[in-house]
C-alpha positions as CSV (number, residue, x, y, z in Angstrom):
1,M,17.3,-21.4,-5.5
2,S,17.0,-19.0,-8.4
3,A,18.9,-15.7,-8.7
4,V,15.8,-13.9,-7.5
5,D,13.5,-15.6,-5.0
6,N,9.8,-15.0,-5.0
7,L,8.6,-14.4,-1.5
8,D,5.5,-13.5,0.5
9,G,5.2,-11.1,3.3
10,G,6.1,-13.4,6.2
11,S,9.2,-14.7,4.4
12,V,10.4,-11.2,3.6
13,H,10.2,-10.0,7.2
14,E,12.0,-13.2,8.3
15,L,14.7,-12.7,5.7
16,L,15.3,-9.1,6.7
17,L,16.1,-10.3,10.2
18,T,18.4,-13.2,9.3
19,E,20.2,-12.3,6.0
20,S,23.8,-11.2,6.5
21,R,24.1,-9.7,3.0
22,G,22.2,-6.7,1.8
23,V,18.7,-7.4,0.6
24,L,17.1,-5.9,-2.5
25,I,13.3,-6.4,-2.6
26,D,11.7,-6.0,-6.1
27,F,8.0,-5.1,-5.7
28,W,6.4,-5.8,-9.1
29,S,3.3,-7.0,-10.9
30,P,2.8,-9.0,-14.1
31,W,0.7,-6.2,-15.7
32,C,3.4,-3.5,-15.1
33,G,5.4,-2.9,-18.3
34,P,8.4,-1.3,-16.6
35,C,8.5,-4.2,-14.1
36,R,8.6,-6.7,-16.9
37,T,11.4,-4.8,-18.6
38,L,13.5,-4.6,-15.5
39,R,13.1,-8.2,-14.2
40,P,15.5,-10.0,-16.6
41,H,18.2,-7.4,-15.8
42,L,17.6,-7.8,-12.1
43,H,18.0,-11.6,-12.5
44,K,21.4,-11.1,-14.2
45,L,22.5,-8.5,-11.7
46,A,21.5,-10.9,-8.9
47,E,23.8,-13.6,-10.3
48,E,26.6,-11.0,-10.6
49,R,26.2,-9.5,-7.1
50,H,25.2,-12.6,-5.1
51,A,28.2,-12.3,-2.8
52,D,27.0,-8.9,-1.4
53,W,23.2,-8.8,-2.1
54,R,20.3,-11.2,-1.9
55,F,17.6,-10.3,-4.5
56,V,14.0,-11.2,-3.8
57,A,10.7,-10.3,-5.5
58,V,7.2,-9.7,-4.2
59,N,4.3,-9.9,-6.6
60,T,2.0,-7.1,-5.4
61,D,-1.0,-8.7,-7.0
62,D,-0.5,-11.8,-4.9
63,H,0.6,-10.1,-1.8
64,P,-1.0,-6.6,-1.6
65,S,-0.7,-6.4,2.2
66,T,3.1,-6.8,2.0
67,A,3.3,-4.0,-0.5
68,E,1.2,-1.8,1.8
69,A,3.3,-2.7,4.8
70,F,6.4,-1.5,3.0
71,G,4.7,1.7,1.8
72,V,4.8,0.7,-1.9
73,S,2.8,3.2,-4.0
74,A,4.4,2.9,-7.4
75,L,5.7,0.0,-9.5
76,P,8.3,-1.2,-9.8
77,T,9.7,-0.3,-6.4
78,L,13.1,-1.6,-5.2
79,V,13.8,-1.4,-1.5
80,L,17.3,-2.0,-0.3
81,F,18.0,-3.2,3.3
82,R,21.0,-4.2,5.4
83,N,20.7,-5.7,8.9
84,G,16.9,-5.1,8.8
85,E,17.3,-1.4,8.1
86,E,16.0,0.3,4.9
87,L,19.0,2.0,3.2
88,S,17.4,3.2,0.0
89,R,14.4,3.0,-2.3
90,L,14.0,3.4,-6.1
91,A,10.5,3.7,-7.5
92,G,8.8,4.1,-10.9
93,A,10.6,3.9,-14.2
94,V,13.8,2.6,-12.6
95,T,16.8,2.2,-15.0
96,L,19.3,-0.6,-14.7
97,S,22.1,2.0,-14.4
98,S,20.4,3.6,-11.4
99,V,20.2,0.2,-9.7
100,V,23.8,-0.6,-10.4
101,A,24.9,2.9,-9.1
102,K,22.9,2.5,-5.9
103,L,24.2,-1.0,-5.3
104,D,27.8,0.2,-5.9
105,E,27.2,3.2,-3.5
106,L,25.8,1.0,-0.8
107,T,28.3,-1.8,-1.2
108,A,31.2,0.6,-0.9
109,G,29.6,2.5,2.0
C-alpha cells in the first residue's frame, strides 16, 4: 500500500465505517495546478502521520459522483473524518502549513 491510497466512492464509504484512525480524503484532479502542487507534500505527510491518520485520494474526474456526494465544489478539497464523522474541511488553495496545523489540532483534540 502506498502512503496515499487512491479510492473510489464505495471504498471511501466503507473505509470511513471501518478505519480506527482519522481519515484525510484528498479530492483532486490531474488538471488542477494547486492539487498537483499539494500532492507530493500530502504523500510525505502521510508517511509521517500514518500512526494517527489514513490518507486517501479521490480523482474527481474519475469519480464525480463521489465528489458530489461529499459536497466538493472546489479543488483541492481535503475532508477529515474520525469514526465516520466529518471533523473539518479545507478547500481551494490549501497550504501545507494549514494541513499540518489542522492535523495537529485534531490529533490533540
